[in-house]
N, C-alpha and C positions, 0 to 999 in steps of 0.2 A: 504493500500500500504506500502510495506517495502522497503524504499529507504534511503540511506545516502545522505546528501547534497553534492554537487560537491566538496567543499573544503575538506571534510572529506575523500572522495574517493582519491582525489589527495594526501592528506597527507599520507594516508596508502601506496599508490603506491610509494611515495618518500622514505618512510622508507624501503620498500621492495627493492627498487633500491639501497639504501645505503647498505643493506645486501648483495646484489649481488656483488657490486663493492668491498667491503672490504673483501669478502670471496674469490674473485678471486686469490689474490696472493698466497693462500695456494695450489693452483693447479699447480703452475709453478715450485714448488720445489726449490732446492738449487744447486749451482754449486761450484766447487772447487775455492779457492781464496788464495791469499797470502797477508798478512798484515804486513806493516812496521811501527813500533812505536818506541818511544824513550826508550832506555834501561837505560838512565841516566836522573835523574830529571832535570839536567841543560840543556839538549838538547831539543829543540823544533823543530818540523817539520813544513815546510811551503811550499809555492808554488814551490820553487826551488827544494825541495825534490821530488815533483811530476814530475818535468822536468827530474831530474836525473833517476827516475824509468822508465820513458818513453824512455829515451835514452838508458838505459841499456837493456831493453827488445827488443828495435829495433836492437841494435847491436848483441844481442844473437839470433835474428830472431825467437822470441817466440811470437806467435799470442795471443792476449787477446781480451776479449769482452768489458771490461770497465776498466778505470783507473781513480780514483777520490780521492780527499782529504776529509777525514771525521773524525771529533772528534780527531784532533791531530794525525792522522795516515794516511798512504797512503795505499789504498786498490786496489788490482788488481783482476778482475774477469776473470777466464780462462775457456777454453773449456773442459778440461779433466784432470785427475790426473797426467798424464805424463807431460803435460805442467806446471802443478802446481809445481811439483818437480824441473823441470828445471828452472822455474822462481824463486823459492826460492833460489836455489844455485847461480844464477846470481845476484839477489838483495843482498844476503848475502855478496858476494864479493865486490859489489859496495858500500854498505853502511857501511861495517865493514872491511876496508882495513887492519886494524891491528887486527887479530883474538884474540890476547891476551888482547886487551882492546876494546871490542865491545861497540859502542855507540848506537846501534840500535838493536831492537828485530825484527827478521824476522820470522814470524810464519805462519804455514798452518792454513787455516780457511775455512769456508763455508759461502757463501753469497746468498741472494735471487736472483732467476732468473727472477723476475717480470719485466715487461716492464717499461720504464722510466716514462710513463704517470701515472702509478699506484703509483710509488715511489714518484712522484711529489706531489701527494695529500695525502701523508703519508699513503697509503694503503700498508701495509707490512704484511708478513705472521706471524702467531703465533710463539712464541718461543716454541721450543720443549725441554722437560726435558731430563735428562741424560738417562732415560730408553727408550726414543724414538729416540733420536738423536745420542746416543753414546757419549763418552767423558771420562773424568777421575774423579775419586773420591779419595780424600785424607782425612785421619784422622790425625790431628796434635796434638801432646802432648806439652802443654806449660810447660816450665821449671819454676815451681813456686819458687824453691830455687834460681834460677837465678834472678828472679824478686826481691826477698827479699835481695839478695846480692847487687844488683844494688842500692836498696834503702838505705841499710846500708852504702855503700861506699859514697853515696851522703850525708848522715847524718854525716859522719865523717868530711867532709869538712865544713858542717854547724857548727859543734862543735868547730872546730879550729877557725873559723871566730868569733864566739860568745865570746870565751875566749880571743881572741886578742882584740876585741872591749872593753871588760871589764877589760883588763890588768890583767888577771888571769894567772899566770904561771902554767905550767903543765909539766909532765915528758913524754908526748907522748900519742897518741891515736892509738890503734891497734884494728883490727877486729879479733875476735876469734870465728870462726863458725858463729852463729847467734847472737853474742853479741859483744858489743863494750866496751873496757876496757880503762879507762882514769886514768892516774897515777898522784898523787900529793905528795908533801913532807910532808904536815901537814893536820890535820883534819879541821882546820879553812878554809884553801883555798878550800879544797874539798867541804865543806858545802856551801861556797859561789858559787862555780861552779854548785853544784847540784840545787841550787835555780834558777840559770840562765837557766839550762836545763829544769827544771820542768815548768818554765814559757813559754819558747819558743818552746819546743819540747814535746807537750802533748801526742804524740803517743808512747813515750818511758817509759818503766818501769825501775826505777833507784834503784839500791841496793848498799849500802855501804859495802866495804870489806877492810880487812887489809892484806898486803903481806909484812911481815917483818917490815921494817921501812917506807914502802910506804903506802899511803892511796889510795884506789881505788874506782872508781864508775863503776859498771858493768851495762851497759844499754842494754836492749833488747826491741824489739817491742811488744806492747800489742797484745793479740789475736785478738781483734777487728780491730786493725790497720793492722795486717797481712792479715786478710780476705779481708779488703778493698783494700789493695795493689794487692792481687791476682785477685780479681774481676776486678779492673781497668786494670791490665795487659792483661787479656783476651779481655776486651772491646777495648783497644787500639790496640791490635794485629789484631782484626777483622777489625777495621777502616783502618789500614795500609794495610791489605791484599786486601780490597776493592780497595784502590788506586792503588795498584800494578797490580791487575788482570784487571783493566780497560785498561791497556796497551795492553793486549791480544785481546781486543775487544770481549770478551765472552758475548753472549746474555744471560741475566738473570742468572748470576752465583749464586750458593747457598753457602753462608758463614754464618754459625751459630754455636753457642756454644752448646756443648754436654757435659753434666755433669759439674763438677767444673773446670776442667783444660784441656778440649779438644775442638778442633774446627774442624767442618766438612766443607770441601771445595769440591764443585761439579762444574765442568766446562764442561757444555754440548757443544759438537761440537769441542772441542780441540783435534787435532790430534797429535800435537807435545808435548808429555808428558815431554820430557827433558827440553824444554823451560819453561813449566809451573812450573816444580820443581825448576828450576834455579831462576825464578821470585819470587816464594813464599819464598824461603830460603834466598833471598837477604838481606844483612844487610846494614843499612844506619844510620849514626850518624852525629850530628852537633857539631862543635867546633867553639869557638870564640878565635882568637889569634891576637896579635899585629903584624903589618908589620914591618920588619927590613929594614928601608929605605936605610941604607948604603949598606947592602948586595944586595938589589934589584937593586940599581943603578950600583953597581960594577959587578953584575952577579955572585958573590961568593955564594957558597953553604955550606961553612964551618960554623958549629954551628947553621944552620937554616934549615928549610924545605922549599923546592921550590915547590909551588903549582900553577897549571895553573889557570888562570882567563879567562873565555870565555866572550868576549865583545859582544855588540849588533850586530856588523857587522859579527859575526861568527869567528873573529880572536881570537887566544888564546895567551896570554902573560904570562910569568912566574912572580910570586910574591913570594918574600922571606918572610916567617913568622917565628916568634920566636917559639921555641919548647915548651915554657910554655903555657899551655892551660888556658885561662881566664875563660871560661864557656863551659859547654857541653849542648847538646840539652835537657837534663833533666830539666834544669832551665827555659826553655821557656814555658810559660803558653798559649800563643796565638800570632797570627800575622794576621793582616788584611790590605787589600789595602785601602789607604786613600789619602788625599792631604795635603801638607804642607801649611805654611802660605802664600806662594806665589802661591798657587793653582796649584802646580806641583805634579804629582803622587809620592807617598811615601808609605812606609810600616810601620804601627804602630805595635810595638813589646811590649809585656808585659812579665816580668820575675817574678819568685816567690820571696819571701822575701830574701832568702839567695843570690839568683842571683842578686837582686837589690843592696844589700850591696856590693857585689864584684864589680859590674859594677860601682857603685858610687866611690869606692876607685880608680879603674883603670882609669876612665875617668878624675877624678880630677887631676891626675898626667900626663895625656897624651893629653891635649888639643892641637889641631893642627896636631896630629899624625894620622896615618891611622890604621883602625881595619878591620880585615877580618872575614867573616862568611864562614866557610868551611864545605862542605857536603862530607862525606866519604861513598862511595859505592864500594862494592867488594874490600875493602882494599885500594882504591885509592881516594885521595881527590881532590876537585875542588872548587875554591872560587866562591860562588854564589853572594857575595857582598863584595866590598872593598870600605869603605867610610871613610872620614876624620872626626874626632871627633871635633865638634864645641863647645862643652861645657860639663860641668858635668851633668850626668843624672843617674837615678837609675832604679826603677822598670819598668818605661815606657819610651820609646824613639822612634824616627823615623829614618828609614833608607832612606836617600834621594840620588839622583843621576840623571843621564840622563835616567830616566825610562819612558816607556810608561805605560798607565793604564793596558794594558794586561800583561806587564812584572811585575808590582807590584802584580797583582793577582797571577801569577805563583810563584813569590818569596814568598808570604805569604803562599801559599800551601806547598812549600818546607819546610819552617820553621815549619809549623804545623805538617806535616805528618812524617817528620824525620825517626825515627827508630822504630823497634819493642820494646815493653816494656820488653819482656822477650824472650829468645831463644825458638825455637820450633823444634821438631823432627817429621818426617813423620813416624808414626807407622803402618799405613795401606795404601795401594795403590791399587786401583782397576780400571781397564780400561774396558770400554764397547765399543766394536767395532761398527761401523756404520751398519754393516750387521745385528747384533742382534737388534739394534734399529729399522731398517727397518722391521724386522720380527715382532716386537711388534706392529709397526704401522699397518702392514697388518692384523694382528689378531684383533686388536682393530677396524679397519675399517670394517672388515667382520662381527664382532659381532654386531656392530651398524647397518650395512646395513641389515643383516638378521632379526634383531629385528624390524627394520622399515618395512621391507617387510611383516613380520608376522602380525604386527599391521594393516598394510594397507589392507591385504587380509581379516582379520576378520571384520574390519570396513565396507568395501565395501559389503561384503556378508550380514552382519547383518543390515546395515543401508542404503544400496543402494546409491542413489544420495547424501544423507546427509553423508554417509560414505566417498564418494569421496571428498566432501567438507572438512570433518575432516582431510583426508589425505593431501590435499593441504595446509590446515592450519598448519598441523604438519611439512610439508616440509618447509613452511615459517618460522616456529619456529626454525628449525635446521639451516636454512640460516642466520637468524638474530643472533642466538647464536654464530655461527662461525665468522660472521662479527664483532660482539661486542668484542669477544675475540681477534680478530686481531687488532681492533682499539685500544684496551687497552694494546696491546702487552703483554697479559698474557702468562704464561708458561703452555703449555699443557703436562700432564704426563699420565701414564696409569690410575691412579685413576681419572684423568680428563675425559678420554674417558669413564670410567665407569659412571661418573656423567652425561655425554651426553646421554648414553643409559637410565639411570634412569630418566632423564628429559623428554625423549620421552614418557615414561610410564605415568609420572605425567601430561604431556601436553594433552595427548589423553583422560585422565580422565575427563578433563573439557568439552571436546566435547561430551563425553558419557552423562554427566549430562545434557547438553543442548538438545541433541537428545531425551533423555528419557523424559525431561520436555515437549518437543513439542509433543511427543506421548501421554503424559498424557492429555494435552490440547485437542488433537484430540479425545481421548476417552471420554472426558467430553462434547463433542459436539461443540467445538469451530470451527470456519471456519479455513481453512488452513492458510490464511494470519494472522488472529488473533492468531492462535496457534504458528506460527513462532515468532511473536513479543513477545508474553507472554513467550515463551520458553526461549528466550535469556534474556529477562529482569528479569524473576524470578529466573533463574539459576545463575545469576551473583552474588547474595549475597552469595550463597553456595560456588561458585568457589573462591570468594575473601577470605572468611573465611578459607578455606582449604589451599590456597596458602600462606596466611599470617602466619598461624601456622607453615607451613613447612619452610617458610623463616626465622622465628625466630630460628628454630633448625639449619638452615644453617649458620646464623650469629653467633650463639654460637660456631659452629665448626670453623668458620673463625677467631674468636677472640682468642679462647683457643687452637685451633689445631696448628700443625706445620708439615712441610714436606708433605707427601702424603695426610694426612687428610686435610690440608689447600688447597692443589691443588684440591681435590674433592669439598671442600666447595665453592671455587671461582666459578667453573663452575656450581655448583648446584644453587647458589644464582642468578647468571645471567640467568640461564635457567628458573627459576621461573618467572622472570620479562618478558622475551621474550614469555613464554608460555601464560601469561595473555594477552599480546597484540595479539598474533596470534590466540588463541583459541576463543577470544571474537570478536575482531574488524575484523581481516582478514577473519575469518570464516563467520561472518555475512555479510561482503561486498560481498563475493562470493555467498552466499545464496541470497542476494538481486539481484545480477546480473541474477541469474537463475529464481527466482520466483517473485521478487519484482515488475516487470512490468506487471504482469498479473492481470487484474481487476477481472475477473470471474474465479478464481482458484478453481477447484473442488476438487483436491487431490494433495498430494505430495508423492514422492517416498522415504519413510523413513523406509521401511521394514514392517513386520507384526505387526499390531496394535491389541493387545489383549483387547477385551472388556469384562467386567464382565457380566455373564449371570444372569437373574433375578431368585431369589430364588423361588422354587416351594412350594405352600402351601400344 
């Protein structure tokens, strides 16, 4: 008798039900939507933003299917593209009353049309790549000279600080191209300064020169240091781009390095290219300045910069800060949300060595005074923190105030993410329309469907009832693969569709091995029940070996591949796992239901069984 115990049948059915439920969202498709997110790092959306959006749409008499708050953004699901455009215009006017200083990004988007009960159990559709969903592709060129210039300007300030600390007089420090020139009156002073630079600035190559009566030190970055700066600039820009693109709510954006100084950005589903370009090219820098208390109280703006400070209740008050910049964002090594000695939320900030020395000097002379951390975006500054200096501090200090734990987390992210390490230019821009993506989906679907049909016809004709069992197992494999891709929120691309078609061929191969093994047992004279049991048991070792070796190749592609190759490898590896389950367990469960309950089974429908004829003497 070929039967599974009840618990195993139930377990297999539960897994199949999982595949059905998590595959369902892919059949509902997507609908037009509008997303409102913060365009400034200091602005956070909340439930009041949701109420504003609902009121705006009601006043404009624009119907919508759903309105909800998700991941620091307000999302509106609409019925058609016309309503989407009208909603975007209405929300743009409501959230950005001053077009010259927009505080929010209002972007067109696409959202899943799945029912709420599926969304509640996190049953979401697969992400679609740029070639299937449409979207925009950017190729960005990182200005490596700009990164080096930025580093040299920072090093100039370090040199001045070091010479002042050691009381070494100099005739000025200037930057000449990619070199720094420091002037001295005599060789002894120059040698003393060179020893200080060599000890504290190991990345610099120092050369002594003479210009008339003046002694010079010409400093330039070593080649190894240049390469390190350029590599770090690309990495930091990639991290910053990730933070910015999250504002658009793009599903699975592709942001990766290409070559030594280029970055590829692919944004599937983005329809508003202008918004994407604006967000990518946005510049943001941090500055630390002292507050001018007299000017702040009097409201005077003479000799100071008046910067707005956004309070917790949403109100904005002006703060007068001195024009002298104490520190820039380059000096911040990190920032983390923490708690102070009174267990109140705070932000722990760390500076580099030069920044720590500057901060120590400033705070020693400014106890009791206020210091402001200012974030500049699109050329406009806003104070993200204004705090009173309680005592002298250096490389590490805490920013305290009436913060909540959520606010300290946001503030630490602002300090960390700051600005781009180097300027970037868009040197290539390519837009793929949704219609082209839909055409690719249709072609991929048809190729997979006709491949499945061809396999099904062959298996049924050649193996009869066992061919039907194999086709049902193959369908279960496809169902589980799509469900697993949806659960993992993997990105499906054209190479991924090719991997699905390839997986179908690999999966049916296991059933061919099982069916042929059963035929062989029948030819050797085994009873039908014994042949079925032996066929599944003895074919398993061969199936396992072949799938493991194929899985090793897939893992190699996953580790070392990138782009389309990686997309193929993800689906390929998951497909091998689902095919092992469906080809062996699901197939045998169905076979057991058909033949397992028959005690006196005389024959099975598995096609023509060829028996060898006896040799004639």
